[in-house]
N, C-alpha and C positions, 0 to 999 in steps of 0.2 A: 646529450640525451641520457636518460636513465630508464632502464627497462626492468620491470618486475615480471617474473615468470611464475604462473600458478600451475603446478604440476600435480596431476591426479593419478598416482600409480595404481590405485584400486578402483578406477572409474568403472570398469565392467561390472564390479560388484555393487558400487554405490548407487547405480541407477535402480537397483532392486531393493537395497537395504535402507535408503534414506527415509522411507516412510515407517520404518520399524522403530518403536519406542525403546525396546530392549534388544540387545544384540544376541542373536542365536547363531550357532555354528552354521556357516553357509559358505558355499564355493560357487565359482563360475566355471563351467566346463567348456572345452573346445567342441566344435561341431565336427565330429568324425565318427567312424565306425568303432573306434576304440578311444573314447573321450578321455582327456586328461584334465587335471585341475589347472585352470589358468590363473585364478586368483583365489586365495583363501583369506577369510577375515581372522582377526586375532583369536576369537574363540575356537575356530577350527584349528589354527596353528598350535594352540595349547594342547590339542588332542593329537598332535603329530601329523596333521595334514598340511602339506606344503605344495607350492606350485610345481608342476611337472609330474606329480604323482597321478597314477591312473585313478579314475573314478571308482573302479572296483576296489582298489586298495583303500581309498578314502572311506567307502562304505563299510569296509572291514573294520576300520577304526571307530566309526560312528555311523550306525545304521540309520539314525534319524537326522542326519545332516541335510540341510536345505541345499538343493542343487539347481542352479539357474543356467540355462543355455545362453551363451554370449549373444548380445543384440547390438551389433555395431551401428545400426541406424539410430538406436536409442542413445548410444554413446555420442554420436555426432550431434544429435539434437541437444543433448545435455551440455556439450561444450558451447554451442551457440547460445543457450539460455544463460549459461554462466557469463558469457561475454555481454549479453544484454544486461544482466545484473551489474556487471562491473562498469557499465557505462556511467554510473553515478560518480566514479572516481576520475575518469578520463575518457576522451572521445577517440583516442588513438589506441586501437585494440587490434590484435591479430590472433586468429585461431590457428593453432599448430597441431593437427591430428598426429597421433591418436589421443593425446592426453594433456595438451598444454594450451593455456591461454596467456597471451603476453600483453602487458599494459605499459605504455610509455607514460611515466609519471613525473617527469622533471618539471612540467608546467603547473602542477597542482600541489606541490609539496608545501609551499607557504600557506595555502588556503587550508590545508588539513593539518597543520601544526607540525610539519617535519616528517622525515622518512619513518622514524620509529613509530610515531603516532598513527600514521597512515597504514603501515603494515599491520599494526595491532587491530585497527578497525577492519581491515580486509580479512584477517584471520577470523575475527569474531563473526563477520558477515558470512563467510564461507561455512562456518559451523552451523549458522542459523538456517542456511538453505540445504544443509545436508551433504556438502561436498568439501570436507577438510582437505587441505592441499599442502604440499611442500612448496615453499616460497623462497625464491632467490632473486637478488637484485644485482644488476651490473650495467655498465655504460652501453653495452650492445645487447640486442635481442638474442643472437646466437649464444653469447656467453651466459646470459641469464638462463637460457634453456638448458645448456649443457650442465650448469651447476645444479639446477633444480633436478634434472633427471639423474644426476649422480647422488642425490640426497643431501646436498650441501646447502643448508639454509643460511646463506651468508649475504651480507650487504657490501657490495663494492661500489663506491661512489666515484673513485678516481680511475682514469684509464691506465695509469701507471701500475696499478695493482692487478690488472687482468692477467698478465703473463704468468705470475707466480701462482695464481688461483687455478688457471687452466692447466698448468704443467702437471699437476698431481692427478688429473682426471684420467680414467681408463680410456684407452684409445678405442675400445669397443663401442663407446657412445656415439662415435662419428658414423653418419650414414654411409653404408657400403663397406664398413670395416670388416663385417662378418665374412665377406668373400675372401679376404686376404689375411684373416686373423691368424691362421696356422702359420703362414709364412712370417708374419710380423713377430709372433711369439718365438719362432725359430731363430730370429736374429736378435732377440732380446728386447723387442719394442713392446712395451706394455702400457705406457702412458703417453699423453700428448707431449709432455716434456721430452720423452725419448724420441718422438718424431722430429721435434724441433732441433734436437741435437745432431741429427743426420744431415748430410749434404742435401740441399733442396733439389738440385738438378737430378742427382742420382735417384733420390726417392721418387720424384715425379716420373722418371723414365720407367722405373720398375713397378710402381703401384698406381700411377696415374696422378693427375693434378687435383682430383676431387677432394681427397682428404686434406691436402694442404690449403685448398681454397676455403674449406669449412673452418679450418683453424684461423686463417687470415680474416675471415668475416667476423669470427668471434673476438679476435684481437682488435678489430676496427681498421685493419689494413686494407680491406676490400669493402666496398659498399654492400649493404644487405638489402636487396630489393625483395620485398614480400608484400602480398596483398593484404590490405587492411579490412577489418570486419565492418560491414555496413549493416547497421541495425534496421530491422523492418519497422513499419509504421505501427504495428500492433504486437502486443505480447501474447504468446500462446505457450502455456506450459502443461506438461502431462506427467503424472507420477503413477507408476505401477505399485499397487499395494502388495506387500509380501504374502498376504493371504486374504481371501474374500472376507468382506466386512458386512455384517447384517444390521448393525446399529449405527446411527449417524454420529453418536458421541465418539465412537472410535475413529472417526475421520478427522477430527479436529487437529491432531498432531500433524498429519500429512497436509492438511489444508494450510497450515501456517508456513510450511516450506514454500509453497507456491505463492502465497501472499507476500512473503519477504522478497522473493524473486521479482514479482510484479512491482513492488515498491522501488526496488533498485532500478528497474527499467524506467519507471516514471520519474525518478530523480534525475536520471541521465537526460531525459527529454524536457525537464523543467515543466512537467505536466501533472495533472491529476486525472484519475479515472472518473468518468461520469456514467459509464454503463459497462458492466462486466457480466460475463456468462460463466457459470460454473456447471460442469457436466459430471454426472456420476455414470460411469461406464459399467454396464451389466453384461453378463455372459449370454443370456438367452432372450433378453428383451431390449428394446431401444434405450438409449441413454436417457437419464432423467436430467433435464436442463433447468437451471435456475438463473433467471435474468434479473439483475439488480441495478436500479438507477440510483445514483448518488450525486450530491453536490461535489464538485471536483475535489478529490482528496487523494493523498498517497500515504496517509497514516496507517501503519500496519495494524495497530490495535483496533482502530475503527473498522477497517475492512474485514478483519477477522471476526469482530463482534457481530457485524451485520450478517455475515455468512453463518455464524453460529446460531443466530436467532432464526434464520430461514431453515436451517437444517433441523432445528429442534421441533418444528411443526410439519416435518416431511415424513410421509409414509413410504418406505422403500418398496418398490415392486419386486425387487430381486436383490441378491447379494451384489455388492460393489467390488469390481475387479480393479478399477483404476479411476483416477479423478483428473479432470482437465479444468484449467482456468484461462480465460481469454479476456483481454481488454477490448471491448467492441467499440467504445468511444472514449476519447480523452479530450481534455481542454487545457490550455496553458494556465499555469498558476502564477499570478502576479507576485512579485516580490513584496515582502512585508517590511514596513518601516520599523525601526527599533522602538521599543517602549520605554518610557521614562520610569514607569513603575511596573515591577514584575507581575505578570498575570493580568494586566489591564487589557480590555478590549477583546477578551476571549469568550464572553458570554454568548455572543451570536454563534460562534463556531460550535460551542458545546450544545447550544439549543438545536442547531442543525443536525448534529450527530445523534442527539437523543431522539429526534423525530424519525430519523432514518432507522434507528434500531427498533423503535416502536412499530414502524411500518413493516420491518422484517419479521417481527414477532406476531403482529396482529393482522397483517394484510395491507396491501397497498392502499385500499380504499377505506381503511378503518381509522386513519389519522389524517386530519386536515390542518392546514395552516390558514391563518387569518390574513386576508388581503384587503387593503384599504383603497377606496375609490374617491375621486374628487367630486362629491355630490353632497349637497346640503341636506337632502332627504335622509333621515337616519336609516331607513330600511334599505337604502341603496348605497350607503357610505362604506359598507364592508361586505365581504363574502368569504366563503371558504374555498380553498384549493387543495387538491390532492396531488398535484404535480410535484415530483421530487426536485425538478429543476428550480421551482419557485420557493423551495423551502427556506433557503438562507435569506432571501430578500424578505420573505414573509415574516420570519422570526425577527429580523431587525426592525421591520416596520411595526410589528406588534409591540416590541420593546419600546420603541420611540413613542408610539401612541400611548402605551401604558404610563411612561414617564410623564408625558404631557398631560394625560388625564389626571394623574395623581397631583401634579402641580396645580392644575386648574381646580381640582376638587378642594385642595387646601386653600387656594385663593378664594373660592366661592364660599367655603365654610367660614373663613375669616370675615368676608364681606357680610355674610348673613348675620354673624354675631355682632358685627359693628352696627348693622341696620337695626337689629333688635335693641341693642344698647342705646342707639340714638333715639329710637321711638320711645323707649321707656323713660328717657331723660327729658322728653318733650322737645328735642331739637328739631329744627326745620328739616323736612325730607330732602331738601336740595343739598344738604351737607352730608348725606349718606354716601359712603364710598361706592364706586361703580361695582356692580356684580358681573363677573366675567361668565361667559357661556361655559357650561360644563356638560359632559356626556358620560353616562354610565357605561361600563363595559358589558353589562348584561342587559340585552334588549330582548323583549318577547318576540316570538316568531310573528305574532299578529298583535297589534295594540288591543288592550282589554278595556271594554267600556266600564266607566266608573259607576254608572247608574244614578247619577245625580251630581249635585254640587260637592266640591271638596269638603265643605264643612259638614254636610250630612254623612259623609263617609269617614268622619273624624280625621281628616287630613288638614294639616296646617301648612300653608304656603310659606316657604322660606325665601325664595327669590323668583324673579320673573316680572313681567313676561319677556320671552325671547321670541320674536316673530320669525317664522320660516315660511316663505312663499317661493315655490320652485316647481319645476316639472311641467311647465306649460308647453314645452316643445315636444314631449313624447306621449302626451295623453294621460299622464298620471300626476296632474297638478294637485298641489296641496296648499293650504293656507292655515297655519296653526300658530297658536300662542303657547309656548312651552314654559313650564314652571318646575321648580324643585320643591317637593313637599315632604312632610314627615308624618307617618301614621301614628296611631296611638301607642304602638309598641316601640317606637323610636326608629323604625326603618325609613331610610330616605328613598323616595321614588321620583321618577321623571314622568311628568304628566303634561297633557296639552288640552287646549280647548279649540275645537275646529270652528269653521265659519258658521256652522249651524248652532253653536253654543253647547255642543255635546262634549263631555269630558272623557278622556281615555288615558290609561296608564301605559307608557311606552317601555319603561325599563326600571331596573332597581340598581341602586348604588351598592357596591360590595362593602 
């Protein structure tokens, strides 16, 4: 086995600072009547503020420093969301409070291109969600945890190398060592190696077996039984803003943090989100909720673009204190076959995403997709749909229909030219090539009366007739002879003659 530990030494501060685009001097204080600095960021440390300093002393060094009260519940929630995000790498995950997430990665190394490549991707992903970490890898979970907590970002792939790496670690990293630290220091024991150099029986009688058991589990001599993280069915992330926001544009940086987290969760489940809810939390009014329906996707850029469009037309009722993102519905994403030519077959996906962005910008009912129906009557052969779930199928059907129509149009035009050529040369009409049925993409809402014969309207018939008789079963029966004609200006139209001999124009060819 091979375990990687993600250690977050400044987690109490990160839950407040990850939404900040630029780093300002900030600290997290303890909750007591005389609060102390628990964690200080780099900017604060440059001004002399360090952990353990009183808040009063820190304010003396910088009166404008941002002070956050520690929120242990938010820290625990952050570790769980990091574990959710990390599910894209492996399904064997353990959360180790207060600041560790452990991943068993031996089974996925080949898939992700080896250990170095995988760790590089993990580092980049952690930076994208706003939780940079110290990362250490070892054959056992306790060893990886101890190395990461000691600040040693090393990769140990062989069990034989564990002892030398552990020997240099401070003994104070072991749980419970604080209680006997003075005694240990008094006898010259400062590292794990010093503990191992002492007689085991005598050390166990004097200090108990707990410290030795921890070392043995790290070395792999004892089994390490720990509860594994079980991912929930839905993702729910929350991000506190460093200061209240009054403009939606200022939310986009923080929004991306949550979208990247959601994408990691979806990758781990092999799914795409079809419905997500985005909440803007205000101080004095109820949250503003945005519910978005999508064709199943986990693409970060697309989800963020849709949210950006919705936010751009939103009027905030109050300042935003925090944001929340939840996946209300997901659907499995089928695997894709490899493509012979790069970029082929992506038009349908791009069309779906374009429609979803337009809906986000203009409104759910402002953009419609074309749906085709198996009916010979032109007015019943197609309809519009506003359902986001039907977008992808509609786009693909429309593209297929357009390709078929273009091919039919070319064939019809070629046949019409052949017919005219045959007529002008005096050849028998029976030798004229067959004219294939053709349909224009632009149909009028209602057929327009021609007001007479085509010749009187300066229309020249190019092809036809095509007989359509249908609808006897639903009370909307038709009987029509369709023709393709050209007017005096050269535009081609689709017209028909009904059973009563009246002529109507049904559509126009683009």
